[in-house]
N, C-alpha and C positions, 0 to 999 in steps of 0.2 A: 859706427855711427847707427843710432835708431831710426827707424821710419818716422818721418815727420807727419804730423796731423795735418791732413789737408785743410786749406783755408777755408773752407766754406764750414766744414766741421768744427774748426777752431774757434769760428766767430759764433758758431750757434751754441756750442757749449758755453762760451763765455758769456754770452747773452741769458742763456738759461740760469746762470748763477746770479747774473745781475738782476733778472726779473724775480728772482725766488728768494734771495738773502740779503740782509743788512750790510750795507758798505761798512769796511772796517779800516779802510786806506789812513784817515786819520790818526787812528790809534796805532796802527803800525808804525807810521811815521813819527809820530810822539815818542815811540820806544827807540827807533832808530837814531834821533837825534838827542834821546837822553844823555845826561853826561856819564852814566854809568856804562853806556854802550860805545860813545865817542871816544872816550878815554883809552880803550881797547886798541893795544897794536900786535897782533898775532902774523907771526912769520914762521910759517910750518911746512915743511916739505918743498920749500922753494915757493909757496903760496902766501901772498900779503893780505890780511884782512885788516883794516884799520876805519878810522872815522872817514875819511875819504871814500872808501868802497860802499860804506852804509849811507853815505850821501848821495853817492850814484844812483843806488838801488832806491832810494826815497824820490829822487826825482823821475825816475821811470813809474813809480807808484804813483805820483801826483799828476802824471801824463797818461795814466791808466793804460801804459803799456803792460805794467803788472797789476792785476787786481787783487783785492783781499776783501773777504766776506766772513761775517760771523754765521755759521752754519748750524749752530746747536746739535742735539743729538739725531743726526741723520745718517743715512748709509753714505753720504759724500765725504765723510771722515771716518777712517777706519777706528774700530773699537779700542779705547784706550789712549787714542791720540788726542792731545790738546790742539794740534796745529800740524798742518799738512801742504807742502809746495808742491803743486801738480805742475811739472815742468813742461807736459805737452801742452798746455793751454795757458802757462804763465800766470799763474793766480795760487794766493795763499788762503787756505781756508782755515780759519780759528772756531774751536768749539763755543768758547764764549768770550765776551768782551775781556781783554786783558787786563785784570786789576791786581790779581795776587802775584808774588815773585816768580812762582814756577810758569805759570801761563804765558807771563811776558818772557820768560827766557826760553820757552819753546815758540814762540814767535821769532825771537832771534836766531834759534836754532834753524827754522825754516829758512831764515832770510839768507843765512849763510849759503843753504842749497839754492837760492833764488841767484845770489852773487856768483857762484860757480858755474850757473847756467848763462849768466849773463857775460860772463868771461870765457865762456865755451872751453871749460876746462875738460880735458880729456882725462879723468881719474877713475879708480875703480870705486864701486858703491860703498866699500868699507873706508876709503880715504875720505869720500865725501862725507860720511857719516862722523869719522874721526875729527876733522876740523871742525865741523858744526857742534860736536860734544864738547870740544876743548873751549870753542869761543862762548858757549852756552854755560861753561863751567865759570870762565872769567867772568862773563857778566852776572852770575849768581854771587859771585865772591865782591862783586863791586856793589851787590846790593846788600852787602854783610849778612849772605845766606851761609849758615853752616849747618852740619847735621844732614840727617835724612830728608830727601825730598818728599814732601807733603803736598798733595792738591788742594785745590780751591776748598774751603771749609774745614781743612785740616785733619781730614779723616782716612785720606787713602794714599798709601805709598806708592811713589810713583819709581819704577826701575830706571836706575841710571848708573852709567860705569863708574865705579869710584876712581878708576885710573884716571878719568879725565881731570877730576877734581885735584888730584895728585899732581898730574901736569900743570895746571892752571896754577897751583899754590908754586911750583918750582918758577913758573914764569913770573909769576908776581913778586916773589922774592929775589929775583935774579940769581937763579941758582940754575945750574945745568939740568936739563931734562934727561931724567933717568931712563936709560934704555928699556929698563924693565918695564918701567909704567907704560910707555908706548908699546911694547910687545904685547902687555897683558890688554891693553885697550883695543889693540889690533886682534888679539885673539878672541876677545869679546864679542866683538863686532862680527869677525867672521865665522863665528859659530852660529851665527844667524843665517839661516839659508838664503835670506833676501839678499845679502850681502857678499856670500862667498863665491870668489873665483868668478864675479861677473863686473863688466863695466858699467859705470854710472848710467842710467838710461839716457839715449839721446845726449851724449856728450858733447857733439858740436852743435846742437839745435839752436842756443841762444835766445834772447828775448827779441819777438817779432816786432817789427815797426809798424 
């Protein structure tokens, strides 16, 4: 288990975000309650993600136990990322207000990480990313999204594991998920040093009260 951020530092970091950035909780909750998100049921690796788990997270956001902010082009969000869940301080950061399909799906992706934290799942970082990418792909398909991932403005290609779409399409069409697709997705994620052979950061941290 990772080391917990001390309470005073936890509060200080959250207040600093609130004092600096625009609140995005309503925008995030609108995505969580959208038809495209609520109709997804994903059971993978013994883990269930569905409308109910999204609604539980939305309640935590409404009660400010999980915070959400639009931070723009700052160093608080890694370069190239549209959204990021900060597990240490229970906060979701967005680069922009989520208006296009990809940005909305990036929010959904980070919300899956928040749900894993909420449920105190003890999983590898690779699995944490795998479930998030599959749910994100299902959400994009529900938005009738096909083809290459294009960022806001239609000019920037975003790297996205193709196997996540293959798995999502099998689930949507009620076909057996190909072991090759799962293996390919896992290999893609594990080739990233950030996920390789490590546990998800602070797997038992949970959402603080």
